[in-house]
N, C-alpha and C positions, 0 to 999 in steps of 0.2 A: 534447354537452349540458352546461349549467352547473347545478350542484346546490349549494344552500346548506343545511346542516343547522343547526338551532337547538336549544339545550338550556339549561336554567335555570342549572346550575352543573356544573363538571367536578370534583366530588369523587370519591373512590375509591368506586365502586359499580357494580352490574351494568349499569344503564341507561347510565351514562357510559362504561364499558368497551366496551359494545356499540357506542355511537355513535362512539367514537374508532376502533375496529377497522373500522367501516364506512367512515369517512372515509378512512383510510389504504388500505383495500382498494380503494375506488373510484378512488383516485389512480392506481392501476396500470392502470386501464382506458383505452385510447387515445382513446376518444370522450367522456371525462368530464373536466370541470374541477370541482373540488370545494373547498369551504371550510366552516368551522364558526364559528358565532356562539354565544357563551356569556356568561352573567352571571359575576360574580366568584365564584371558588371559595374559600370560607372555612369553617373549622370543623376539629374534631379528626379528622374522617374522612380527611383528606389530600386532595391535589389531583393531577389528571392533566395539568395545564397543562404541566408539564415535558416531557411526551412530544412537544410541538410545538417543542422547543428548536431542532431542526435544520430545522424548516419553519415559522417564525413567520408566514409569509404565509398559512398555512392557517387561522389562528385569529384571530378578532377578539373582544375583550371589550367588552360593553356594560354599563357600570357601573350603569345604572338597572334592569337585568334582575335582580331579586332574588326569592328564593323566597317570602317572606311576601306576602300580599295587602296592598298598600300603594299607594293611588291616587296619592299624590304621586310615587311612582316608576313606577307602572304606566303612567300616561298618557305620560310622557316616553319610557319604554321602547317603547311602541307606536309613537310618532312616530319614534324612532330606527331601529327595525326597518323601518318603512315607507320611510324615507329611504334606507336602505342597499339595500333591494330595488329601489327605483326607479333608483338609481345603477348597481347591478351587473347588473340585469335577468337574474336566474336563470331558467332554464326550469322548475326544480323547487325548491320549498322543502320540506324534510323536517324536521318538528319532533319533539321528544322531551320528555317530562316535563310536569307539570301547567301551571305558569305559562308556560313558553316554548311549550308546545303550544297554549295559547289565544291568547296575544298574537302568537306567530309566524304562526299561521294567519290571524288577522284582518289582520295587517300585510301578509301576502302577497296576500290578496284585494284590499286597498286599493291595492296596488302593481300589480295586474294580472298576477300570476304565473300562468302557464298551468296548472301541475300542483302541487297541494298535498297532501303525504303526511304522515300522523301515525302514529308508532309508539306503541302502548300497551304500555309495559313493566310496568305494574302498575295496579291500580284506583285511581282518585282518589276513589271513593265506596264505601261498603259498611258492614257491621255493625261495623267497627272504630272508627267515629266516630258522633257524634250526628246527630239528625234535621236540624238547621239546616245544619251543614256539608254533609251529603249533598244537601240541597236546592240549596244554592249550587253545589256542584261538578257535580251532574247538569245543572243549568240551564246552567252555563258550557260543559259538554261538548256539550250539544245545540246551543247557539248556535254553537260553533266548528265543529260537524259540517257546518253549512251552507256553510262555506268549505273543506271537505275533499273532495279528489278521491278519496282512497283511504286506508284504514287498514291498517297492518301490526300484527298481534298476535303477541306472542312465545309465546302459547299459545291454543288454542281456547277455553279458559275465559274469556279476556278478551273474545273476540268474543261469546260467549254472554251475558256480563254486560252488555256495552255495548248489544247489540241489545235485550236485555230492558228496558233503561232508555230505549229509544226513540232511540238514537243511531245514525244511519246506517241503511243497508240491507245485507242479507246479501252482495250482489254487490260491496260496497265493501270487503270484508275479505279479507285474505290472511294466513295464518299463516307466519311465518318464524322458526324457532328461533334463539335468540341464540347464534351460533357463537363459537368461540374457538380459539386455537392449542392443539391437542390434544397435540402432541409433549411439551412440558414436563411435562404431567400423566401421560401414558402412560409416561414415563421416570422418574417420581418413585420413589424407593426409601425403604425404612425405614432412615434414617440414624441409626445408634445413637449417633454422636457428637452429633448434634443433640438426640436424646432426652436424653442425659446433660446437655447444656448447659441444657436446660429442666427438669431434675430428674425426668426420666422414666426408669424402669428398662426394660431390654430386654423384660421379660415383662409390663409394664403393658398393660392394655387401654385404648387411648386413643380416647375419643369426641370427635370434632372438631366444631366449630361455626364456620362462617365467616359473620360478619355484623357490622354496626355494633352497638356496644354502646348500644342505644337501645330505646325502647318498641316493642311489637308484634313483636319478633324472637324471643320465646319463651325467653329466658335464664332468666326467673323459674321456668318450669316445670321446668327442669333442677335448679335449686336446691331445688325442692320435693321432688323424688324422690331427690336425691343421697344423703341419709343412709341410706335403705333400700338403695339400690344398692351403696354402699360397704360396708355391713354384710354383704351377701350376696356381694359380689365386691370384696374389699379392694384388688385391683390395678387397679380402674377409676379412670381419671383423665379430666378434662375439659379440653380444649384450646380456648380461645377465641381465634380469629384475627380481629383487627380492633380498632378503637378507637372511641370515641364519648363522648358527654356522660355516659353512665351508668356509666362504668368504675369510679369510686369507689364508687358504690352497689353494684355487683356484687362488688367486692373486699370490701366490708363484709359482704355476705351470705355470702360464702365463710367469712369469719372467724366470723360469728355462728353458723354451724352446725358450727364446729370442723373445717372441711374445707379450710382454706386451702392445704394441701399437695396437695390433689386437684384444685384449679382452677388452671390455668396461663393467664396472660394474655400474649399475644405483643406487645400494643400494635399500633401502626400498621404494616402490612405492605404494601410496594409490590406491585402485582399480579404483577410478574415473580417475586417470591419466594414467592407463595402455594403453588406446586406442592411445594416442599420440605417445607412443613408438612403438606400433604395426604399426602405420602409416609409420614409417621410415624403417621398415623391408622390405626386398625383399623376404624372405622366413622364415618360422618358423620351428624349429625342436622340437620334443618332444621325449625324450629318457628315460622316466621313466620306471622302471621295476615293478612298483606297482602303479596302478592308475585305478579307475573305468572307467571313461571316462573324460580325461583331458579337462577342460574348455578352456585351452589355444588354443586347436585345433579349435573349432568352433569360438572362438573370432578372431583368425587370419583369418579364412575363411570368416567371416563377413566383414573383411576389404579387401577382395579380394586377400589374400596372399596364395600362395601354401604352403603345409605342408609336412614334412617328419617325420614319426613317427615309433618307434619300434612297432612291431606287438604284443603288450601286452594288455591284458584285453580288454577294449572297444574301443581302438583306431581305429580298422578297421570298426567300425560302422559309422565313419564320414570321416576318411582318406581312401577314396576309390581309389584303385590302378589306377594310370594314369587318374583319373577323377578329384579328388580334391587334390591329392598329391601322395606320394609314401610310401608304407610300407616296412620296413626293418626288417629282423630277429634280435632279440636282440643280441647285441655284434658283428654283422657283420660290422666291421669297413670299409671294402673295399666297400661294397654296399652303406653304408652311404656316404662315400667319393664320390663315383661315382654319386650318386643322387644329391648331393649338387653342384658338378661341372656341371652336366647336367643343373640344374636350372640356375646356374650362367651364362652359355653360351647360353641360349635359352630364350630370352624375350617373344617370342610368346607362348612358352610352359607355362611360368609363368602366362601370361594373361589368357590362356585357363583354366588352373587349378583353378586360382583364381576366375574366373567368375562362374564356376560350383560350387565351394565351397560356394560362396556368395548366390547362389540360394538355395542350400540345407539348409544352416543355417537360411535363412529368412523364410523358411517354417516350420522348426522343432524346432528352439531354441528361439523364443520370450519368454520373461519371463512371459508374460500374458498367453501364451499357457500352460506353466508349472503350473502356479497357478490354472488355470481353470481345468486342468486335476486332480490335487491333490484335489481341492475342490469337484469335482464330485465324486472322489473316496471316500472321507470322507462321502458324503451323502449316497452312496450305502452301505458302511460298517455300518453306523448308522441305516439305514433302515432294515438291516438284524438283528441287535440287538434289534430294536424296531419295530417289524412288526405291521402294522396298523390293 
């Protein structure tokens, strides 16, 4: 089978890492020819394009495929994708992300591609944005659904939200957790030399956050509770792994509350180096208001770290209350503060939660499991289109 994946841009991010892992994993299947189409990867978040350095034939960049809604680019992008699909004749087109998800599916239908799959990595509509954008994105998703053979959801929460919005039918959805290479995280250690390099003491309680420095990721909530937390636990430090457009804003916030020594910014970190930073964390927080199922949660759990997460989207499918961590209602700063202090003061609790999380992730999140699940789904979908 010939499979072409399409994504809007290959920046450093969960959806992009998932897609790259899937492409390289499928490359190892004897019955699969696979490639990836992407728009240009630009921005402070970093790029994953370099991962294709040894296999440039697997990646094609379509310059017109840009993230913003821009008809002068979108129409040429649709034409370009349609032309590529007609020339290469893939059996399956598998799309990811908002813009590529819509344009890629419409182009695949125009080109007569037999099977069209779309992965929902996160919601394109919801309470995080206004009524008009929600109307536009829901309408676009409903329209693209007509060209969709099957949906893959990284969390059941995504399936529920899309079905509630009138997108597709229940039998069109399959949950496939976003797998990753677990070994680097399970082998991560508390590197005291790295702590010292970052200005962290051996006995500091390090609260980690892995996310782009941008809106809707919840960094502001940590700044709001940080003064009280540090007052009650002076050894508490906050480690922000990642970069983004709001870095200067967050650095200013740290200074404005007089806690610049308690907030550490790593800057842009390549995915392969993330495990070493997870290793020096004592707990991880994930406070995003918009995320399918954040990979940072299972990655931290693979390293045996307890997690605290806002109860948004798919977080509750891995952050199990008082089993692998704690769920907090979005914006409940008091509960968030209490949970972090509880973890800081109870080493036995951290060990228990971390051990349970490691077991869960080892069972459900190996990248090989994800690729096998997707490969089997492809075979089933193709067999329906080509009955023997």
